[in-house]
C-alpha positions, 0 to 999 in steps of 0.5 A: 288076891289070896289072903292066906297061903294056899297051903294053909287054906288047903290045911284048913279045909282038910281039917274041917268037916267034909261037905255032904255028898249032895253039896259035892254034887251041886259043886260039880254041876255048878262048875260044869254047867253054870257061868261064873262058878267061883261065885259058889260059897265053897267047902270052908265057907259053907261049913262055917255057915252050916255051923253058925246056923246050927249054933244059932238054931234059927226059925227064920233065915233070909238069904239075898243072892241064891246063885245055885243054892249051895249056901242055902243048903248049908244053912238049911242043915241047921234049920229047926223042924219048923224053920223056914229059909227065904232066898232071893235071886233075880236070875230065872235060869238058876231056879231049876238047879236050885229047886232040884237040890233043895228037894233032894236035901229033904228040906225042900219044903222049908226053902222058899225061892223068891225071883226078882230084885231083893230091894222089891221083895224084902219089904213084902216079907211079913217076917222078922229074921234070926239070920240074914246072909247077904251075897248078891250085887255089891253095889246094893249092899248098903241098901240091903243093910238098911232094909234088913236091920229093922227086920232082924230080931234082937240077937240076930246075925247078918253074915256078909260075903265078898266084903274084901272084894279081892283086896280092892277095899285097901287099894286106890279106888278107881272112880268108876268102881261102883262095887268097891265104893259101895263095899267101903260104905257098907263095911264102915256102916256095919262097923259103926252101926249103933245097933250092931257089933261086927267082926270082919274075917279074911275068909276067902273073899272076906266074910263079916258077921254082925250081931244085933244088940 
């Protein structure tokens, strides 16, 4: 589902900062060699992530769902000199391409890859975070929210991708659609959470930004 006319989307991209050459190369390689390349964050969302992080200037970022590393690289652009980004993915086949581009960015030593289930790894991280980006298996979004709010610093941000799920969140719910069901629970939990203030934006497949009060 397209949430805005294509011409407006193209105009918005054309009048946003151009993505760096490294990200263009990663974008191209992802589309040429990796399954489901539409999972890539893409130019407009990537520039938004980069800008948010530059404004926030976080010391510690947590990303749930690395894919080929595009969004991690966007966020790493705004890391402080001693900042660290922890990124979690359960697909070992993607680790090589992630690391190749992380190291090319000059921020490779500041990006720590974790392989496995986020629900297992997050409790082992002895760290509080300034920003969390969630872009992983949708069925576990409510669980991830429970896990990250306690380790999010006051004033910290939770940015969540795919929260409109191709418009399925406003369509009749199929009984066997676990992903949409989980996203409905998640979006409501974000909106009603007493510790958070949230806005949901119709960017690409839906992007929500929540701030811990």
